[in-house]
N, CA, C and O atoms as a GROMACS GRO file, in nm:
protein
  376
    1UNK      N    1  -2.355  -0.549   1.725
    1UNK     CA    2  -2.325  -0.445   1.576
    1UNK      C    3  -2.231  -0.543   1.518
    1UNK      O    4  -2.142  -0.599   1.582
    2UNK      N    5  -2.259  -0.559   1.383
    2UNK     CA    6  -2.210  -0.648   1.307
    2UNK      C    7  -2.013  -0.639   1.300
    2UNK      O    8  -1.949  -0.539   1.333
    3UNK      N    9  -1.966  -0.742   1.261
    3UNK     CA   10  -1.843  -0.709   1.282
    3UNK      C   11  -1.818  -0.675   1.098
    3UNK      O   12  -1.885  -0.723   1.007
    4UNK      N   13  -1.699  -0.577   1.087
    4UNK     CA   14  -1.664  -0.501   0.936
    4UNK      C   15  -1.551  -0.624   0.880
    4UNK      O   16  -1.441  -0.648   0.931
    5UNK      N   17  -1.606  -0.685   0.774
    5UNK     CA   18  -1.510  -0.803   0.726
    5UNK      C   19  -1.496  -0.765   0.589
    5UNK      O   20  -1.601  -0.758   0.526
    6UNK      N   21  -1.364  -0.734   0.513
    6UNK     CA   22  -1.324  -0.695   0.403
    6UNK      C   23  -1.242  -0.802   0.355
    6UNK      O   24  -1.188  -0.876   0.436
    7UNK      N   25  -1.227  -0.816   0.242
    7UNK     CA   26  -1.135  -0.921   0.146
    7UNK      C   27  -0.999  -0.876   0.160
    7UNK      O   28  -0.975  -0.757   0.181
    8UNK      N   29  -0.896  -0.974   0.150
    8UNK     CA   30  -0.786  -0.954   0.149
    8UNK      C   31  -0.705  -0.773   0.086
    8UNK      O   32  -0.636  -0.696   0.152
    9UNK      N   33  -0.751  -0.760  -0.056
    9UNK     CA   34  -0.743  -0.703  -0.111
    9UNK      C   35  -0.826  -0.552  -0.055
    9UNK      O   36  -0.779  -0.439  -0.071
   10UNK      N   37  -0.914  -0.573  -0.009
   10UNK     CA   38  -0.978  -0.450   0.025
   10UNK      C   39  -0.937  -0.397   0.177
   10UNK      O   40  -0.977  -0.290   0.222
   11UNK      N   41  -0.856  -0.482   0.242
   11UNK     CA   42  -0.766  -0.462   0.319
   11UNK      C   43  -0.613  -0.390   0.303
   11UNK      O   44  -0.545  -0.298   0.348
   12UNK      N   45  -0.609  -0.491   0.215
   12UNK     CA   46  -0.401  -0.392   0.156
   12UNK      C   47  -0.473  -0.253   0.098
   12UNK      O   48  -0.396  -0.157   0.098
   13UNK      N   49  -0.615  -0.224   0.047
   13UNK     CA   50  -0.635  -0.115  -0.029
   13UNK      C   51  -0.656   0.005   0.101
   13UNK      O   52  -0.640   0.126   0.090
   14UNK      N   53  -0.682  -0.044   0.180
   14UNK     CA   54  -0.749   0.039   0.343
   14UNK      C   55  -0.594   0.100   0.387
   14UNK      O   56  -0.562   0.217   0.409
   15UNK      N   57  -0.508  -0.029   0.393
   15UNK     CA   58  -0.328   0.016   0.450
   15UNK      C   59  -0.307   0.101   0.384
   15UNK      O   60  -0.298   0.208   0.446
   16UNK      N   61  -0.286   0.112   0.214
   16UNK     CA   62  -0.253   0.236   0.183
   16UNK      C   63  -0.314   0.319   0.165
   16UNK      O   64  -0.249   0.408   0.110
   17UNK      N   65  -0.437   0.350   0.184
   17UNK     CA   66  -0.557   0.491   0.216
   17UNK      C   67  -0.474   0.524   0.353
   17UNK      O   68  -0.451   0.645   0.360
   18UNK      N   69  -0.429   0.460   0.449
   18UNK     CA   70  -0.399   0.485   0.589
   18UNK      C   71  -0.330   0.524   0.581
   18UNK      O   72  -0.332   0.625   0.651
   19UNK      N   73  -0.198   0.508   0.503
   19UNK     CA   74  -0.058   0.533   0.507
   19UNK      C   75  -0.060   0.677   0.403
   19UNK      O   76   0.018   0.769   0.426
   20UNK      N   77  -0.150   0.683   0.298
   20UNK     CA   78  -0.161   0.809   0.252
   20UNK      C   79  -0.194   0.886   0.345
   20UNK      O   80  -0.103   0.955   0.389
   21UNK      N   81  -0.316   0.900   0.400
   21UNK     CA   82  -0.396   0.990   0.500
   21UNK      C   83  -0.285   1.047   0.610
   21UNK      O   84  -0.277   1.167   0.634
   22UNK      N   85  -0.198   0.943   0.677
   22UNK     CA   86  -0.113   0.988   0.733
   22UNK      C   87  -0.003   1.118   0.679
   22UNK      O   88   0.038   1.218   0.737
   23UNK      N   89   0.017   1.070   0.558
   23UNK     CA   90   0.190   1.080   0.473
   23UNK      C   91   0.121   1.258   0.454
   23UNK      O   92   0.196   1.355   0.443
   24UNK      N   93  -0.029   1.270   0.453
   24UNK     CA   94  -0.057   1.417   0.379
   24UNK      C   95  -0.098   1.516   0.485
   24UNK      O   96  -0.069   1.635   0.496
   25UNK      N   97  -0.168   1.440   0.560
   25UNK     CA   98  -0.230   1.538   0.699
   25UNK      C   99  -0.154   1.501   0.798
   25UNK      O  100  -0.113   1.608   0.844
   26UNK      N  101  -0.100   1.398   0.871
   26UNK     CA  102  -0.008   1.397   0.975
   26UNK      C  103  -0.120   1.292   1.090
   26UNK      O  104  -0.098   1.248   1.203
   27UNK      N  105  -0.194   1.286   1.033
   27UNK     CA  106  -0.319   1.182   1.130
   27UNK      C  107  -0.352   1.067   1.136
   27UNK      O  108  -0.439   1.028   1.058
   28UNK      N  109  -0.275   0.948   1.259
   28UNK     CA  110  -0.299   0.847   1.193
   28UNK      C  111  -0.476   0.780   1.228
   28UNK      O  112  -0.577   0.844   1.255
   29UNK      N  113  -0.460   0.661   1.215
   29UNK     CA  114  -0.608   0.625   1.230
   29UNK      C  115  -0.543   0.467   1.247
   29UNK      O  116  -0.464   0.411   1.170
   30UNK      N  117  -0.611   0.406   1.395
   30UNK     CA  118  -0.595   0.301   1.448
   30UNK      C  119  -0.702   0.164   1.355
   30UNK      O  120  -0.822   0.144   1.365
   31UNK      N  121  -0.589   0.083   1.261
   31UNK     CA  122  -0.649   0.027   1.207
   31UNK      C  123  -0.716  -0.124   1.250
   31UNK      O  124  -0.788  -0.201   1.186
   32UNK      N  125  -0.660  -0.130   1.382
   32UNK     CA  126  -0.696  -0.262   1.454
   32UNK      C  127  -0.830  -0.232   1.510
   32UNK      O  128  -0.907  -0.325   1.533
   33UNK      N  129  -0.859  -0.119   1.531
   33UNK     CA  130  -1.005  -0.118   1.558
   33UNK      C  131  -1.119  -0.050   1.466
   33UNK      O  132  -1.085   0.035   1.384
   34UNK      N  133  -1.216  -0.078   1.476
   34UNK     CA  134  -1.372  -0.108   1.356
   34UNK      C  135  -1.356   0.096   1.395
   34UNK      O  136  -1.324   0.178   1.309
   35UNK      N  137  -1.384   0.125   1.522
   35UNK     CA  138  -1.345   0.260   1.508
   35UNK      C  139  -1.278   0.339   1.426
   35UNK      O  140  -1.343   0.423   1.363
   36UNK      N  141  -1.166   0.331   1.412
   36UNK     CA  142  -1.051   0.384   1.368
   36UNK      C  143  -1.050   0.360   1.226
   36UNK      O  144  -1.020   0.454   1.152
   37UNK      N  145  -1.082   0.225   1.167
   37UNK     CA  146  -1.120   0.195   1.045
   37UNK      C  147  -1.230   0.324   0.972
   37UNK      O  148  -1.218   0.382   0.865
   38UNK      N  149  -1.343   0.337   1.085
   38UNK     CA  150  -1.493   0.430   1.026
   38UNK      C  151  -1.390   0.570   0.990
   38UNK      O  152  -1.372   0.619   0.879
   39UNK      N  153  -1.335   0.613   1.115
   39UNK     CA  154  -1.291   0.756   1.126
   39UNK      C  155  -1.184   0.746   1.023
   39UNK      O  156  -1.173   0.858   0.973
   40UNK      N  157  -1.097   0.659   0.967
   40UNK     CA  158  -1.047   0.658   0.814
   40UNK      C  159  -1.107   0.695   0.689
   40UNK      O  160  -1.060   0.766   0.601
   41UNK      N  161  -1.256   0.617   0.695
   41UNK     CA  162  -1.308   0.636   0.617
   41UNK      C  163  -1.423   0.738   0.591
   41UNK      O  164  -1.490   0.730   0.488
   42UNK      N  165  -1.443   0.825   0.675
   42UNK     CA  166  -1.494   0.945   0.687
   42UNK      C  167  -1.411   1.063   0.647
   42UNK      O  168  -1.425   1.139   0.551
   43UNK      N  169  -1.324   1.063   0.738
   43UNK     CA  170  -1.197   1.171   0.695
   43UNK      C  171  -1.144   1.152   0.503
   43UNK      O  172  -1.138   1.235   0.412
   44UNK      N  173  -1.119   1.017   0.510
   44UNK     CA  174  -1.096   1.042   0.369
   44UNK      C  175  -1.229   1.023   0.270
   44UNK      O  176  -1.215   1.057   0.153
   45UNK      N  177  -1.316   0.988   0.300
   45UNK     CA  178  -1.434   1.069   0.177
   45UNK      C  179  -1.456   1.192   0.162
   45UNK      O  180  -1.503   1.246   0.062
   46UNK      N  181  -1.416   1.253   0.280
   46UNK     CA  182  -1.457   1.418   0.271
   46UNK      C  183  -1.337   1.506   0.260
   46UNK      O  184  -1.329   1.621   0.303
   47UNK      N  185  -1.198   1.401   0.166
   47UNK     CA  186  -1.146   1.485   0.159
   47UNK      C  187  -1.111   1.509   0.002
   47UNK      O  188  -1.127   1.438  -0.097
   48UNK      N  189  -1.071   1.608   0.015
   48UNK     CA  190  -1.039   1.703  -0.143
   48UNK      C  191  -0.948   1.694  -0.217
   48UNK      O  192  -0.948   1.731  -0.334
   49UNK      N  193  -0.838   1.630  -0.144
   49UNK     CA  194  -0.696   1.575  -0.164
   49UNK      C  195  -0.722   1.455  -0.296
   49UNK      O  196  -0.809   1.368  -0.304
   50UNK      N  197  -0.618   1.487  -0.387
   50UNK     CA  198  -0.610   1.414  -0.533
   50UNK      C  199  -0.560   1.272  -0.472
   50UNK      O  200  -0.640   1.180  -0.489
   51UNK      N  201  -0.451   1.246  -0.411
   51UNK     CA  202  -0.406   1.129  -0.385
   51UNK      C  203  -0.475   1.042  -0.272
   51UNK      O  204  -0.473   0.919  -0.265
   52UNK      N  205  -0.536   1.131  -0.185
   52UNK     CA  206  -0.631   1.040  -0.098
   52UNK      C  207  -0.781   0.976  -0.136
   52UNK      O  208  -0.836   0.876  -0.089
   53UNK      N  209  -0.830   1.080  -0.249
   53UNK     CA  210  -0.936   1.044  -0.350
   53UNK      C  211  -0.885   0.902  -0.378
   53UNK      O  212  -0.943   0.801  -0.340
   54UNK      N  213  -0.792   0.904  -0.436
   54UNK     CA  214  -0.786   0.768  -0.568
   54UNK      C  215  -0.738   0.711  -0.463
   54UNK      O  216  -0.834   0.637  -0.443
   55UNK      N  217  -0.644   0.680  -0.357
   55UNK     CA  218  -0.684   0.582  -0.257
   55UNK      C  219  -0.775   0.535  -0.240
   55UNK      O  220  -0.787   0.416  -0.270
   56UNK      N  221  -0.912   0.629  -0.164
   56UNK     CA  222  -1.048   0.602  -0.096
   56UNK      C  223  -1.127   0.532  -0.223
   56UNK      O  224  -1.188   0.427  -0.201
   57UNK      N  225  -1.126   0.583  -0.341
   57UNK     CA  226  -1.182   0.509  -0.472
   57UNK      C  227  -1.130   0.369  -0.469
   57UNK      O  228  -1.182   0.275  -0.408
   58UNK      N  229  -1.006   0.365  -0.553
   58UNK     CA  230  -0.914   0.210  -0.518
   58UNK      C  231  -1.017   0.117  -0.423
   58UNK      O  232  -1.061   0.010  -0.465
   59UNK      N  233  -1.057   0.181  -0.265
   59UNK     CA  234  -1.072   0.117  -0.158
   59UNK      C  235  -1.181   0.048  -0.186
   59UNK      O  236  -1.180  -0.075  -0.179
   60UNK      N  237  -1.309   0.130  -0.227
   60UNK     CA  238  -1.416   0.141  -0.255
   60UNK      C  239  -1.470   0.076  -0.351
   60UNK      O  240  -1.588   0.042  -0.364
   61UNK      N  241  -1.379   0.058  -0.419
   61UNK     CA  242  -1.403  -0.016  -0.587
   61UNK      C  243  -1.380  -0.197  -0.552
   61UNK      O  244  -1.388  -0.297  -0.623
   62UNK      N  245  -1.357  -0.178  -0.448
   62UNK     CA  246  -1.322  -0.374  -0.374
   62UNK      C  247  -1.446  -0.403  -0.292
   62UNK      O  248  -1.462  -0.517  -0.249
   63UNK      N  249  -1.534  -0.310  -0.269
   63UNK     CA  250  -1.594  -0.344  -0.158
   63UNK      C  251  -1.794  -0.427  -0.241
   63UNK      O  252  -1.844  -0.376  -0.342
   64UNK      N  253  -1.846  -0.516  -0.185
   64UNK     CA  254  -1.966  -0.559  -0.231
   64UNK      C  255  -2.053  -0.480  -0.141
   64UNK      O  256  -2.027  -0.446  -0.025
   65UNK      N  257  -2.201  -0.444  -0.236
   65UNK     CA  258  -2.330  -0.408  -0.186
   65UNK      C  259  -2.324  -0.438  -0.015
   65UNK      O  260  -2.292  -0.348   0.063
   66UNK      N  261  -2.352  -0.550   0.022
   66UNK     CA  262  -2.349  -0.554   0.152
   66UNK      C  263  -2.256  -0.517   0.277
   66UNK      O  264  -2.276  -0.533   0.397
   67UNK      N  265  -2.154  -0.465   0.213
   67UNK     CA  266  -2.038  -0.404   0.279
   67UNK      C  267  -2.038  -0.251   0.258
   67UNK      O  268  -2.000  -0.164   0.335
   68UNK      N  269  -2.084  -0.241   0.150
   68UNK     CA  270  -2.124  -0.053   0.153
   68UNK      C  271  -2.262  -0.033   0.250
   68UNK      O  272  -2.278   0.059   0.330
   69UNK      N  273  -2.350  -0.134   0.223
   69UNK     CA  274  -2.460  -0.107   0.336
   69UNK      C  275  -2.408  -0.099   0.446
   69UNK      O  276  -2.435   0.000   0.515
   70UNK      N  277  -2.327  -0.189   0.492
   70UNK     CA  278  -2.315  -0.175   0.626
   70UNK      C  279  -2.240  -0.077   0.696
   70UNK      O  280  -2.252  -0.061   0.817
   71UNK      N  281  -2.142   0.007   0.604
   71UNK     CA  282  -2.037   0.109   0.610
   71UNK      C  283  -2.169   0.194   0.668
   71UNK      O  284  -2.192   0.213   0.788
   72UNK      N  285  -2.279   0.255   0.518
   72UNK     CA  286  -2.350   0.352   0.536
   72UNK      C  287  -2.436   0.336   0.713
   72UNK      O  288  -2.440   0.435   0.787
   73UNK      N  289  -2.471   0.257   0.737
   73UNK     CA  290  -2.524   0.228   0.858
   73UNK      C  291  -2.460   0.234   0.971
   73UNK      O  292  -2.520   0.212   1.076
   74UNK      N  293  -2.348   0.260   0.967
   74UNK     CA  294  -2.185   0.284   1.039
   74UNK      C  295  -2.210   0.481   1.027
   74UNK      O  296  -2.147   0.550   1.107
   75UNK      N  297  -2.290   0.539   0.939
   75UNK     CA  298  -2.316   0.662   0.938
   75UNK      C  299  -2.158   0.720   0.884
   75UNK      O  300  -2.092   0.807   0.940
   76UNK      N  301  -2.116   0.635   0.745
   76UNK     CA  302  -1.973   0.663   0.677
   76UNK      C  303  -2.049   0.663   0.533
   76UNK      O  304  -2.080   0.568   0.461
   77UNK      N  305  -2.068   0.806   0.517
   77UNK     CA  306  -2.128   0.861   0.395
   77UNK      C  307  -2.058   0.786   0.252
   77UNK      O  308  -1.967   0.868   0.239
   78UNK      N  309  -2.044   0.724   0.179
   78UNK     CA  310  -1.945   0.660   0.064
   78UNK      C  311  -2.011   0.710  -0.032
   78UNK      O  312  -2.125   0.688  -0.072
   79UNK      N  313  -1.888   0.815  -0.086
   79UNK     CA  314  -1.938   0.888  -0.203
   79UNK      C  315  -1.900   0.818  -0.337
   79UNK      O  316  -1.807   0.738  -0.330
   80UNK      N  317  -1.956   0.835  -0.450
   80UNK     CA  318  -1.913   0.716  -0.592
   80UNK      C  319  -1.780   0.785  -0.620
   80UNK      O  320  -1.744   0.903  -0.611
   81UNK      N  321  -1.723   0.685  -0.654
   81UNK     CA  322  -1.606   0.691  -0.653
   81UNK      C  323  -1.603   0.738  -0.825
   81UNK      O  324  -1.684   0.702  -0.911
   82UNK      N  325  -1.476   0.834  -0.843
   82UNK     CA  326  -1.452   0.883  -0.921
   82UNK      C  327  -1.350   0.801  -1.053
   82UNK      O  328  -1.229   0.790  -1.034
   83UNK      N  329  -1.403   0.756  -1.161
   83UNK     CA  330  -1.386   0.631  -1.190
   83UNK      C  331  -1.250   0.665  -1.277
   83UNK      O  332  -1.171   0.572  -1.296
   84UNK      N  333  -1.221   0.792  -1.330
   84UNK     CA  334  -1.084   0.827  -1.379
   84UNK      C  335  -0.963   0.842  -1.287
   84UNK      O  336  -0.845   0.850  -1.321
   85UNK      N  337  -1.009   0.844  -1.177
   85UNK     CA  338  -0.909   0.865  -1.076
   85UNK      C  339  -0.859   0.737  -1.022
   85UNK      O  340  -0.755   0.733  -0.956
   86UNK      N  341  -0.946   0.611  -1.052
   86UNK     CA  342  -0.914   0.489  -0.991
   86UNK      C  343  -0.743   0.464  -0.975
   86UNK      O  344  -0.685   0.547  -1.046
   87UNK      N  345  -0.670   0.397  -0.921
   87UNK     CA  346  -0.547   0.318  -0.942
   87UNK      C  347  -0.574   0.211  -0.987
   87UNK      O  348  -0.668   0.143  -0.946
   88UNK      N  349  -0.516   0.186  -1.055
   88UNK     CA  350  -0.507   0.034  -1.151
   88UNK      C  351  -0.518  -0.083  -1.047
   88UNK      O  352  -0.448  -0.088  -0.945
   89UNK      N  353  -0.599  -0.163  -1.077
   89UNK     CA  354  -0.648  -0.285  -1.038
   89UNK      C  355  -0.500  -0.373  -0.997
   89UNK      O  356  -0.402  -0.362  -1.071
   90UNK      N  357  -0.497  -0.436  -0.908
   90UNK     CA  358  -0.385  -0.540  -0.852
   90UNK      C  359  -0.436  -0.618  -0.969
   90UNK      O  360  -0.544  -0.619  -1.027
   91UNK      N  361  -0.283  -0.710  -0.994
   91UNK     CA  362  -0.227  -0.729  -1.111
   91UNK      C  363  -0.356  -0.912  -1.073
   91UNK      O  364  -0.396  -0.944  -0.961
   92UNK      N  365  -0.380  -0.969  -1.174
   92UNK     CA  366  -0.416  -1.075  -1.090
   92UNK      C  367  -0.335  -1.208  -1.157
   92UNK      O  368  -0.269  -1.185  -1.258
   93UNK      N  369  -0.339  -1.338  -1.108
   93UNK     CA  370  -0.298  -1.480  -1.152
   93UNK      C  371  -0.352  -1.508  -1.290
   93UNK      O  372  -0.471  -1.499  -1.323
   94UNK      N  373  -0.285  -1.532  -1.342
   94UNK     CA  374  -0.352  -1.621  -1.446
   94UNK      C  375  -0.268  -1.585  -1.571
   94UNK      O  376  -0.293  -1.638  -1.679
   0.00000   0.00000   0.00000
């Protein structure tokens, strides 16, 4: 099984997502394990909560095609982001 590798920005977005899910649902996900990350993405991807959807969309927007394919191969159904709900991107230096 290949290891999931994400960019620093994607990890930041996933941490924001985990925090939002915890505050909204009370469910903690272990970010130190792949199973914890996958469970978080499964739960967040199926959530109807607006805030969770926004953080989920922000995370998905950071992924490339290879990463999306790896997640789908692990039974994480990646719904298409609602572009209107995406949180503003991280400010770029320059």
